[in-house]
C-alpha positions in Angstrom: 24.5 8.9 18.4 28.1 8.9 20.2 30.6 11.5 20.0 33.4 9.2 18.6 30.6 8.2 15.4 30.5 12.4 15.1 34.1 12.9 14.9 34.6 11.5 11.5 32.4 14.3 10.3 34.6 17.2 11.6 34.4 20.0 9.7 37.2 21.7 7.7 38.1 25.6 8.6 36.5 28.4 6.8 39.4 29.8 5.1 40.0 25.9 3.7 36.7 26.1 2.1 36.4 27.8 -1.6 34.3 30.4 -2.2 33.6 29.4 -5.6 32.6 26.0 -7.3 35.2 24.0 -9.1 35.7 24.7 -12.6 34.6 20.8 -13.5 30.9 21.7 -11.6 30.4 25.1 -13.0 31.0 23.6 -16.8 28.4 20.8 -15.6 26.1 23.4 -14.5 25.8 25.6 -17.0 25.5 22.6 -19.5 22.6 21.6 -17.6 21.0 24.8 -17.6 21.1 25.6 -21.0 19.3 22.1 -21.7 16.9 23.3 -19.4 15.9 26.5 -20.1 13.5 26.1 -22.9 11.7 23.3 -20.4 11.6 26.3 -17.7 10.0 28.7 -20.5 7.6 26.4 -21.7 6.3 25.3 -18.2 6.4 28.8 -16.9 3.7 29.9 -19.8 1.7 26.6 -18.6 2.1 27.4 -15.2 1.0 30.9 -15.8 -2.5 29.5 -17.3 -2.9 26.9 -14.4 -2.6 29.4 -11.8 -4.8 31.8 -13.5 -7.3 29.4 -13.7 -6.9 27.1 -10.3 -5.2 29.5 -8.0 -5.0 33.4 -9.0 -1.7 34.9 -8.1 2.0 34.7 -8.9 3.3 32.0 -11.0 7.0 32.2 -8.9 7.5 31.6 -5.6 10.4 33.0 -3.7 11.6 31.6 -0.2 14.6 32.5 2.2 17.0 29.5 2.1 20.4 28.4 3.7 23.1 27.5 1.2 26.9 27.2 1.4 28.4 28.0 4.4 25.2 28.9 6.1 24.5 32.0 3.5 21.4 33.2 2.8 19.7 33.4 -0.2 15.9 33.6 -2.0 15.3 30.3 -4.0 13.0 30.3 -6.8 10.1 27.8 -7.4 6.9 27.6 -9.4 3.8 28.1 -6.9 2.1 24.9 -6.3 0.3 26.3 -2.9 -2.9 28.3 -2.3 -1.9 32.0 -1.8 -1.6 32.6 2.2 -0.9 29.0 2.8 -0.4 28.3 6.2 3.5 27.6 6.5 3.2 26.2 10.1 1.9 23.1 9.2 4.8 22.3 7.4 7.1 23.2 10.5 5.0 21.0 12.8 5.6 18.0 10.2 9.2 18.8 10.1 9.9 19.0 13.8 7.9 15.7 13.8 10.3 14.5 11.5 13.7 15.4 13.2 12.0 14.6 16.5 10.8 10.8 15.5 14.0 10.0 13.1 11.1 8.7 10.6 11.2 8.4 6.9 10.9 11.7 5.7 7.2 11.3 3.5 6.1 14.4 2.3 2.6 15.8 3.1 1.9 15.8 -0.8 1.2 12.0 -0.3 -1.4 12.5 2.1 -3.8 14.9 0.3 -2.2 18.5 1.6 -5.0 20.8 0.9 -3.0 23.7 1.0 -2.0 22.7 -2.5 -3.6 23.8 -5.9 -5.5 21.2 -8.4 -2.8 19.2 -9.9 0.2 20.7 -8.2 0.9 17.3 -6.5 2.6 15.6 -9.9 4.6 19.3 -10.7 6.1 18.5 -6.8 6.6 14.9 -7.2 8.2 15.1 -10.8 10.8 18.0 -9.6 9.2 20.2 -11.9 8.4 23.0 -9.5 12.2 23.2 -8.7 13.0 24.0 -12.5 13.2 28.0 -11.9 16.0 27.3 -9.4 18.2 27.0 -12.7 17.9 30.6 -12.1 19.9 30.3 -8.7 22.3 27.8 -10.4 23.5 30.7 -13.1 23.8 33.1 -10.1 25.9 30.6 -8.5 24.2 30.4 -5.5 23.4 27.0 -6.2 24.6 24.0 -8.4 22.9 20.9 -10.0 24.2 18.4 -7.9 24.1 19.1 -4.0 22.3 18.7 -0.6 18.5 20.7 -0.9 18.8 24.0 0.4 17.2 24.1 4.0 14.4 26.6 5.2 15.9 29.1 8.0 14.1 27.3 11.0 15.5 24.1 9.8 19.1 25.5 10.0 18.7 26.2 14.0 17.8 22.6 14.4 21.1 21.2 13.2 23.4 20.2 15.3 27.3 21.1 14.8 28.2 18.2 13.0 25.3 18.1 10.8 26.2 21.6 9.4 28.9 19.9 7.3 25.9 19.5 4.8 26.4 23.1 4.2 30.4 22.8 3.3 29.3 22.3 -0.6 26.9 24.4 -2.6 23.2 23.0 -2.4 21.8 21.7 -5.2 18.6 20.8 -7.3 19.4 17.0 -7.0 22.0 15.1 -4.9 23.4 11.8 -3.3 20.1 11.7 -0.6 17.5 12.1 -3.7 18.9 9.1 -5.8 19.4 6.8 -2.3 16.1 6.4 -1.2 14.5 9.8 -0.3 11.5 9.2 1.3 12.0 6.1 2.6 15.4 7.3 4.8 15.2 9.3 8.0 16.3 12.8 8.6 19.5 11.6 9.8 20.2 9.3 7.4 19.5 12.3 4.7 22.2 14.5 6.8 24.8 11.9 6.4 24.4 11.3 2.6 24.7 15.1 2.5 27.7 15.0 4.6 29.2 12.2 2.8 28.7 13.9 -0.5 30.3 17.3 0.4 33.3 15.2 1.4 33.9 12.7 -1.7 32.3 15.1 -4.6 33.9 14.6 -7.9 32.5 15.1 -11.6 32.1 11.2 -11.8 29.6 11.0 -8.8 27.7 14.5 -10.1 27.4 12.8 -13.1 26.2 9.5 -11.7 23.6 11.3 -9.6 22.4 13.2 -12.5 21.8 10.4 -14.7 20.1 8.5 -11.7 17.6 11.4 -11.3 15.2 10.8 -14.1 14.3 7.1 -13.0 14.0 8.1 -9.0 11.5 10.8 -10.1 9.4 8.5 -11.9 9.5 5.9 -9.2 8.7 9.5 -6.7 5.8 10.0 -9.0 4.7 6.4 -8.5 5.0 6.6 -4.7 3.0 9.8 -4.6 0.3 8.4 -6.1 -0.1 5.4 -4.3 0.1 7.2 -1.1 -2.5 9.6 -2.2 -5.0 6.7 -2.9 -4.0 5.3 0.3 -4.9 8.4 2.3 -8.4 9.1 0.4 -9.0 5.1 1.2 -8.5 5.5 4.7 -9.8 9.0 5.4 -10.9 10.5 7.8 -8.7 8.1 10.5 -10.6 6.8 13.3 -9.5 9.3 16.5 -8.7 12.3 13.7 -10.4 15.3 13.1 -11.3 15.4 9.4 -8.7 16.9 7.3 -6.1 17.0 10.1 -2.8 16.5 8.1 -0.8 17.4 10.8 -1.7 14.0 12.7 1.6 12.1 13.1 -0.7 8.9 12.2 -0.6 10.6 8.4 3.0 10.3 8.2 3.2 6.6 7.7 5.1 5.5 4.5 3.8 2.7 2.4 6.3 -0.3 2.6 9.2 0.5 -0.1 9.8 -2.2 -2.8 13.4 -3.4 -4.2 14.5 -1.3 -6.4 17.9 0.3 -7.4 17.0 3.9 -6.5 17.2 3.0 -2.7 20.5 1.6 -2.9 23.0 3.9 -1.3 25.5 4.5 -4.1 
């Protein structure tokens, strides 16, 4: 990537960035949260039963993330991994994706042994992130925006890539409905920056309406990936159960569909 191509992503100065969400965006957020709260309560009750049976421990999981203008905050999720799961596995996977610029296939599609039974479906459907309506109501996130990244991921960003933090992080976004796991790390960043520069209420509503069919396709893709991984494991030359092998990060060939097009 040359310097000329990055000049188009020059960031506005800090004093030109508002400290709060625009009124129209906050209205969309509050409306969506009011709709989602009953589902959150029911799902929390269900998760309490499932985790007690499958993996004793807390129902919710908190993790420090990086949001608007590099601010740190605690992000909420339903716990989908076993207590004490090795976080370095994900960091190794992320390092590979950034270094290789390969499609950002989630480890869920490769039978990640850290997941509790049935958690892959919760993650593929995005329901594990529903507790983040708490973050939205607290003004730390928005419904639509770039995903809040992990602190060690933030440290790897180039200056032009940090322009994605010029808007509030979200539950869904332009990257998610434009291909997501079929796109590379750099493509994700460019879509996030594009959204940060061009957000408006019409784009937010379009992304929200495209999110449900996109999640349905994602569930299908993860299911196929898990079947393919089960059929080919253990891989030749790789130790059984080695989910950090780069050979495991090869996606299925995508089929043409609307959700893969950049909107």
